[in-house]
C-alpha positions in Angstrom: -118.2 99.6 12.9 -115.9 101.6 10.5 -114.0 103.2 13.5 -111.7 102.0 14.8 -110.2 100.8 11.6 -108.9 97.2 11.9 -106.2 96.9 9.2 -106.1 93.1 8.8 -109.9 93.0 8.1 -109.5 94.9 4.9 -107.2 93.7 2.1 -107.0 96.9 0.1 -107.6 100.6 1.2 -108.2 103.6 -0.9 -107.1 106.9 0.7 -108.7 109.8 -1.1 -107.3 113.2 -0.3 -109.4 116.2 -1.2 -108.5 119.9 -1.1 -108.1 122.9 -3.4 -105.2 124.0 -1.2 -101.8 123.8 -2.8 -100.3 122.5 0.4 -102.3 119.3 0.4 -99.5 116.8 0.0 -97.0 118.4 2.3 -99.6 119.3 5.0 -101.0 115.7 5.3 -97.8 113.8 4.5 -97.2 112.5 8.1 -100.9 111.2 8.3 -100.6 109.6 4.8 -97.4 107.9 5.8 -98.9 106.6 9.1 -101.9 105.0 7.3 -99.7 103.5 4.6 -97.2 102.1 7.2 -99.9 100.6 9.4 -102.0 99.0 6.7 -99.3 98.4 4.0 -101.7 98.1 1.0 -103.0 101.6 0.5 -103.6 103.5 -2.8 -103.4 107.2 -2.3 -105.6 109.3 -4.6 -104.9 113.0 -4.6 -107.6 115.4 -5.7 -106.2 118.9 -5.6 -108.4 120.7 -8.1 -112.0 120.9 -9.1 -113.0 117.7 -10.8 -114.3 117.2 -14.4 -116.6 114.3 -15.1 -113.7 112.4 -16.6 -111.5 113.1 -13.5 -114.3 112.0 -11.2 -114.7 108.7 -13.1 -111.0 108.2 -12.8 -111.1 108.5 -9.0 -114.1 106.1 -8.9 -112.3 103.6 -11.0 -109.3 103.7 -8.7 -111.4 103.3 -5.6 -113.8 100.7 -6.6 -111.5 97.7 -6.1 -110.8 98.8 -2.5 -112.4 97.3 0.6 -112.4 100.4 2.8 -112.2 104.1 1.8 -110.6 106.9 3.9 -111.4 110.4 2.7 -109.1 113.1 4.1 -110.2 116.7 3.6 -107.9 119.6 4.1 -110.2 122.6 4.4 -108.5 125.9 5.3 -111.0 128.6 5.8 -110.3 131.5 3.5 -112.9 134.3 4.2 -111.6 136.5 1.4 -112.4 133.8 -1.1 -115.5 132.6 0.7 -114.1 129.1 1.3 -115.2 127.2 4.4 -116.0 123.7 2.9 -115.0 121.3 0.2 -115.4 122.2 -3.5 -118.8 121.3 -5.0 -117.3 118.7 -7.4 -115.5 117.1 -4.4 -118.9 116.8 -2.7 -120.3 115.2 -5.8 -117.4 112.7 -5.7 -118.3 111.7 -2.2 -121.9 111.0 -3.4 -120.5 108.8 -6.1 -118.1 107.0 -3.8 -121.1 106.2 -1.5 -122.6 104.3 -4.5 -119.7 101.8 -4.3 -121.1 100.4 -1.1 -117.8 100.4 0.7 -117.2 101.5 4.3 -116.3 105.2 4.1 -114.7 107.2 6.9 -114.3 110.9 6.4 -111.7 113.0 8.3 -111.6 116.8 8.1 -108.4 118.7 8.8 -109.4 122.4 9.4 -113.0 123.4 8.9 -115.5 120.7 9.8 -118.2 122.1 7.5 -119.4 119.9 4.6 -122.3 120.4 2.2 -123.6 117.0 3.3 -122.7 114.3 5.9 -124.8 111.4 4.6 -122.1 110.0 2.3 -119.9 108.8 5.2 -120.3 105.9 7.7 -118.2 107.9 10.2 -116.9 111.4 10.3 -113.9 112.5 12.4 -113.2 116.3 12.9 -109.8 117.4 13.9 -110.2 121.2 13.5 -106.6 121.6 12.6 -103.8 120.4 10.3 -100.7 120.7 12.6 -98.7 117.7 13.9 -100.9 117.3 17.0 -104.1 117.1 14.8 -102.5 114.7 12.4 -101.3 112.4 15.3 -104.7 112.6 17.0 -106.4 111.6 13.8 -104.2 108.5 13.5 -104.9 107.5 17.1 -108.6 108.0 16.6 -108.8 106.1 13.3 -106.9 103.1 14.6 -108.5 103.0 18.0 -105.3 103.8 19.9 -106.9 106.5 22.1 -110.4 107.1 23.4 -112.6 109.4 21.3 -114.7 111.7 23.5 -114.8 115.0 21.7 -118.0 117.0 21.2 -118.9 119.4 18.4 -118.1 123.0 19.4 -120.4 124.2 16.6 -123.6 122.9 14.9 -123.0 121.3 11.5 -126.5 120.3 10.7 -129.8 119.5 12.4 -128.6 116.0 13.2 -125.0 117.0 14.1 -125.8 119.8 16.5 -123.4 121.6 18.9 -122.4 119.1 21.6 -122.9 116.0 19.5 -120.3 113.4 19.5 -120.0 109.6 19.9 -117.8 108.3 22.8 -115.6 105.4 21.7 -113.2 103.7 24.0 -109.8 102.8 22.6 -109.4 99.2 21.3 -108.0 97.3 24.2 -109.2 93.8 23.5 -106.8 91.7 21.5 -109.3 88.8 21.3 -113.0 89.7 20.9 -114.7 86.8 22.5 -114.5 83.0 23.2 -115.4 80.2 20.8 -117.1 77.2 22.3 -115.9 74.0 20.7 -115.8 70.5 22.2 -112.2 69.8 22.9 -112.7 66.7 25.0 -110.7 64.4 22.6 -107.5 66.5 22.3 -107.6 67.4 26.1 -107.9 63.7 26.9 -104.4 63.3 25.4 -103.1 66.0 27.8 -104.8 64.5 30.8 -103.6 61.0 29.9 -100.0 62.3 29.6 -100.3 63.9 33.1 -101.7 60.6 34.5 -98.8 58.7 32.8 -96.2 61.1 34.3 -95.0 62.4 30.9 -95.3 65.9 32.6 -96.9 67.0 35.8 -98.9 69.8 34.2 -99.5 71.8 31.1 -100.8 75.2 29.9 -102.6 75.6 26.7 -103.7 78.6 24.6 -105.7 78.1 21.4 -107.3 80.8 19.2 -108.9 81.1 15.9 -109.3 84.5 14.2 -110.3 87.0 16.9 -111.7 84.4 19.3 -110.1 82.4 22.1 -110.9 78.7 22.1 -109.0 77.8 25.2 -106.6 79.5 27.7 -106.2 77.1 30.6 -103.9 75.2 32.9 -104.0 71.4 33.5 -102.4 69.3 36.3 -99.9 70.5 38.8 -96.6 72.4 38.9 -94.8 69.3 40.1 -95.3 65.8 41.4 -95.2 67.0 45.0 -98.4 66.0 46.9 -99.1 69.6 47.8 -98.0 71.1 44.5 -100.2 74.0 43.3 -102.4 73.7 40.2 -101.2 75.0 36.9 -103.2 78.1 36.0 -103.4 80.3 33.0 -100.8 82.6 34.7 -98.2 79.9 35.4 -94.8 80.9 33.9 -92.8 78.3 32.0 -89.2 78.0 30.8 -89.9 77.9 27.1 -86.4 76.8 26.1 -85.9 77.0 22.3 -89.1 79.0 21.8 -86.6 81.8 22.7 -85.3 81.5 19.2 -88.7 82.6 17.7 -89.9 84.8 20.5 -86.7 86.8 21.0 -83.8 86.2 18.7 -85.6 85.9 15.3 -88.1 88.8 15.9 -85.4 91.1 17.1 -83.4 90.2 14.0 -86.6 90.9 11.9 -86.9 94.3 13.6 -83.2 95.2 12.9 -83.6 93.9 9.4 -86.7 96.1 8.9 -84.8 99.2 10.1 -81.8 98.2 7.8 -79.5 97.8 10.8 -78.8 94.2 9.9 -78.8 92.3 6.6 -79.3 88.6 6.0 -76.3 88.6 3.7 -74.0 90.3 6.2 -70.8 88.2 6.4 -69.7 86.9 9.7 -66.2 87.9 8.7 -67.4 91.5 9.1 -67.7 90.8 12.8 -65.1 88.2 13.5 -61.7 88.1 11.7 -61.6 84.4 12.5 -64.2 83.9 9.7 -62.1 85.5 7.1 -60.6 82.2 6.0 -61.3 80.1 2.9 -64.1 77.8 4.0 -65.7 80.3 6.4 -65.6 83.6 4.6 -69.0 83.2 2.9 -71.0 82.4 6.0 -73.8 85.0 6.6 -76.5 85.9 9.1 -78.9 84.0 6.9 -76.9 80.8 7.4 -77.1 81.1 11.2 -80.9 81.6 11.0 -81.5 78.7 8.6 -79.1 76.4 10.5 -76.9 75.8 7.4 -73.7 77.5 8.6 -71.6 74.4 9.1 -71.6 74.7 12.9 -72.2 71.7 15.1 -75.4 71.4 17.1 -74.0 72.2 20.6 -71.1 71.9 22.9 -71.4 70.9 26.6 -69.5 73.9 27.9 -70.7 73.3 31.4 -68.6 70.1 31.5 -65.4 71.9 30.8 -62.9 72.6 33.6 -62.7 75.4 34.3 -66.2 76.4 33.2 -65.8 79.0 30.4 -67.0 82.6 30.6 -69.3 84.2 28.0 -66.3 85.7 26.3 -64.6 82.2 26.2 -67.6 80.6 24.7 -67.9 83.1 21.9 -64.2 82.8 21.2 -64.5 79.0 21.1 -67.4 79.1 18.6 -65.7 81.6 16.2 -62.5 79.5 16.2 -64.3 76.3 15.4 -63.9 74.6 12.0 -67.1 74.1 10.1 -68.4 70.5 9.9 -69.9 70.8 6.4 -70.1 73.3 3.5 -72.7 76.0 3.8 -76.2 75.3 2.4 -75.4 71.6 1.9 -77.0 70.5 5.1 -79.5 71.7 7.7 -78.0 70.9 11.1 -80.0 72.5 14.0 -77.4 74.5 15.9 -77.6 76.3 19.2 -74.1 77.6 18.6 -75.3 79.6 15.6 -78.0 81.3 17.7 -75.5 82.1 20.5 -73.3 83.7 17.8 -76.2 85.6 16.3 -77.0 87.0 19.8 -73.5 88.4 20.1 -73.8 90.0 16.6 -77.1 91.6 17.6 -75.6 93.0 20.7 -72.6 94.4 18.7 -74.9 96.1 16.2 -77.4 97.5 18.7 -75.1 98.3 21.6 -77.8 96.6 23.8 -78.7 93.2 25.0 -81.2 90.6 23.7 -83.4 90.8 26.8 -83.6 94.6 26.7 -84.3 94.7 22.9 -87.0 92.0 23.1 -88.7 93.9 26.0 -88.5 97.3 24.2 -89.6 96.1 20.8 -92.2 93.6 21.7 -93.0 92.5 25.3 -93.7 95.9 26.9 -95.7 97.4 24.0 -97.6 94.2 23.4 -98.5 93.9 27.1 -96.7 90.5 27.6 -96.3 91.0 31.3 -95.2 87.5 32.1 -92.5 87.2 29.5 -88.9 87.7 30.7 -85.4 86.4 31.1 -84.0 85.4 34.5 -87.3 85.5 36.5 -85.5 84.3 39.6 -83.5 87.6 39.6 -86.3 89.8 38.2 -89.4 88.7 40.1 -90.3 89.0 43.8 -89.6 85.8 45.7 -93.3 85.1 46.2 -93.8 85.2 42.5 -91.5 82.2 42.0 -94.3 80.0 43.4 -96.0 80.7 40.1 -93.2 79.3 38.0 -93.2 75.7 36.8 -89.9 74.0 38.0 -87.8 72.2 35.5 -85.0 69.7 36.4 -83.8 68.7 39.8 -80.2 69.3 38.6 -77.9 66.9 40.5 -74.9 67.0 38.1 -74.1 70.7 37.6 -75.9 73.3 39.8 -77.0 70.7 42.4 -80.5 72.3 43.0 -84.0 72.3 41.7 -84.2 74.7 38.9 -87.0 77.2 39.6 -87.0 80.5 37.7 -83.5 80.0 36.3 -82.9 78.7 32.8 -82.8 74.9 32.4 -80.3 75.0 29.5 -76.7 74.9 30.9 -75.1 77.0 28.2 -77.7 79.7 28.5 -77.0 79.7 32.2 -73.3 80.1 31.6 -74.2 83.1 29.3 -76.0 84.8 32.1 -79.5 83.4 31.5 -79.9 85.5 28.3 -79.0 83.8 25.0 -80.4 83.5 21.6 -81.0 79.7 21.8 -82.7 79.5 25.3 -83.4 81.5 28.4 -86.9 83.0 27.9 -89.8 82.4 30.3 -93.4 83.0 29.4 -97.1 82.0 29.5 -99.2 80.5 26.8 -101.4 83.6 26.7 -98.4 86.0 26.3 -97.2 83.8 23.5 -100.7 83.9 22.0 -100.6 87.8 22.1 -97.2 87.8 20.2 -98.5 85.2 17.7 -101.7 87.2 17.1 -99.6 90.2 16.1 -97.9 87.9 13.5 -101.3 86.5 12.3 -102.5 90.1 11.9 -99.6 90.7 9.5 -97.6 92.7 12.1 -100.3 94.9 13.6 -101.9 94.8 17.0 -104.3 97.3 18.5 -103.6 99.9 15.8 -99.8 99.7 16.0 -97.5 98.1 13.6 -94.6 96.1 15.0 -93.3 94.3 11.9 -93.9 94.9 8.2 -96.1 92.3 6.4 -93.3 91.6 3.8 -90.7 91.1 6.6 -93.0 88.5 8.3 -93.6 86.7 5.0 -89.8 86.6 4.2 -88.8 85.2 7.6 -91.7 82.7 7.9 -91.5 81.1 4.4 -89.6 77.9 3.9 -86.1 78.8 2.5 -85.7 75.4 0.9 -81.9 75.6 1.6 -80.8 72.9 1.3 -83.5 71.4 -0.8 -86.3 69.8 1.3 -85.4 71.7 4.5 -88.4 72.5 6.7 -86.7 75.6 8.0 -87.5 79.2 7.3 -85.3 82.2 8.3 -85.4 81.6 12.0 -88.6 79.5 12.3 -89.5 75.8 11.8 -92.4 74.5 9.8 -94.4 71.2 10.2 -92.2 68.4 8.7 -93.0 67.5 5.2 -92.4 63.8 5.9 -95.8 63.2 7.3 -94.5 62.6 10.9 -94.5 66.1 12.2 -95.2 66.6 16.0 -97.5 69.4 14.7 -99.7 66.7 13.2 -101.1 66.6 9.7 -103.7 69.4 9.5 -101.8 72.7 9.7 -101.8 74.5 6.3 -98.6 74.5 4.2 -97.7 78.1 5.2 -97.8 77.3 8.9 -94.7 78.0 11.1 -93.7 77.5 14.7 -91.0 75.8 16.9 -90.4 73.3 19.7 -88.7 73.7 23.0 -86.7 71.0 24.9 -88.5 71.6 28.2 -91.7 70.3 26.5 -93.0 73.5 24.8 -94.4 74.2 21.3 -95.9 77.0 19.3 -97.7 76.6 15.9 -99.2 79.4 13.9 -101.4 78.8 10.9 -101.7 82.2 9.1 -104.2 80.9 6.5 -106.7 79.6 9.0 -105.6 82.2 11.6 -105.1 79.5 14.2 -102.6 79.7 17.1 -101.8 76.7 19.3 -99.4 77.0 22.3 -98.6 74.0 24.5 -96.3 74.6 27.4 -95.2 71.8 29.8 -92.2 71.1 32.1 -91.6 67.5 30.9 -88.0 67.7 32.1 -89.3 67.7 35.7 -87.9 66.1 37.8 -85.4 64.8 35.2 -84.8 65.1 31.5 -84.3 61.4 30.9 -88.0 60.8 30.8 -88.6 57.9 28.5 -92.2 58.7 28.0 -92.9 60.0 24.5 -93.5 63.8 24.2 -93.5 63.4 20.5 -96.5 61.2 20.5 -98.4 63.5 22.9 -97.7 66.5 20.7 -98.7 64.7 17.5 -101.9 63.2 18.8 -102.9 66.4 20.6 -102.4 68.5 17.5 -104.2 66.1 15.1 -107.2 65.7 17.3 -107.4 69.4 18.0 -107.1 70.5 14.4 -109.8 68.1 13.3 -112.1 70.0 15.6 -111.2 73.5 14.8 -110.3 73.7 11.1 -112.9 74.8 8.6 
């Protein structure tokens, strides 16, 4: 079980690099860099000369606090020197490393011959040390590609010519299901459906590597012949867009140093280069402390403004309060941030989200503007939102519910995304895994920590840099049992996502509670709070 290497299962890794070749560091540099990037807590230990007893003990001391040991061996056959395997002192080191009782995987670059193979739990032979061999070793180690190679030569009586273990690439994000009686929390959902709080719901719950629930409840609408909600039903997730598109794209750009949290808005808009606006930064937009008002009903204006008009209106607005003195949840800030992201990247939010996350993560049902981007028969799989009789004068199906997002072409930083609970579960699992999924890193561990930790600006705020956290007032719709480092968000259409990184719990609840109209007096808050409390009592340790 040492290969594939699952990074989040091992807190600390020792990477021991053995060779008597002077090119050790330069030859294996790309491979070393890949392992360090994907795991993020790796101690490299270079052994480039024959070892003395003191030197051997030094390596053992460095490796003994690790949870997993990778031994990379650069073995360049030198017939004139009689070299075709590792140095005898390096072999002795392997025997001593074995005594630490840690998982050990050995990887040979060049010659596959070793004095002994008993010291390793797994042995990967690459037969080379060029870029293709280094890349193949990374793919094999992290389970990104199938392993099907056979030994072209005999190494020992056990490892004869033609020997080799076939391993399929790691394709399962969740290993198995976990059977827990959820009748109490699900009764809350069924009661809400019976009480017409919403016609149906879709729920995804996981803990660790196991799915507890991925299921639809109720109907897509209140029509007599309405289809059932399934686990593939697509929902308008409203403000979950902020944490599934805008914030992660910002995190990605921040990670690649293309955007900074302290970048001034005045660098992008001359209208911000005035006394009480000149210190507003990207961070203020993400923490909702920028002085901007919550929203403007642009769709009620005559004439209805264009995207350019809306941006111009926002950047010309006076601020309502001094920065960092209040937390006022603002869609306008997220609209402005989207415009900045598009200026920096020379792309659009939907394209960036798709390229950075949705496509590589396999989030096949996550997209903006499904009415335009899906085949007409697929629209029957989308939960309708409002029967809009005041602006668009039609039932909203596959087009964004939020009017301002609609005016912005269906793609905005505050709303516009459609998804399923399972897709959101995939994205959340990547975050729980500290940025890694199926052997690929999407976000650095420290970047996730930075953006998901309460900023406490102003003092007592529940906001992080882009995310929300369960309210500290004891009245959170997330209930009372998520750990203190949990984070998530709500959406106006009746959606929510909560992630508990300590207990590795993910809870996604999607509904279309704005169907057939938003002025539903039934309490979504009470449903959310009761559901989460009863659920967490069942699944927390």
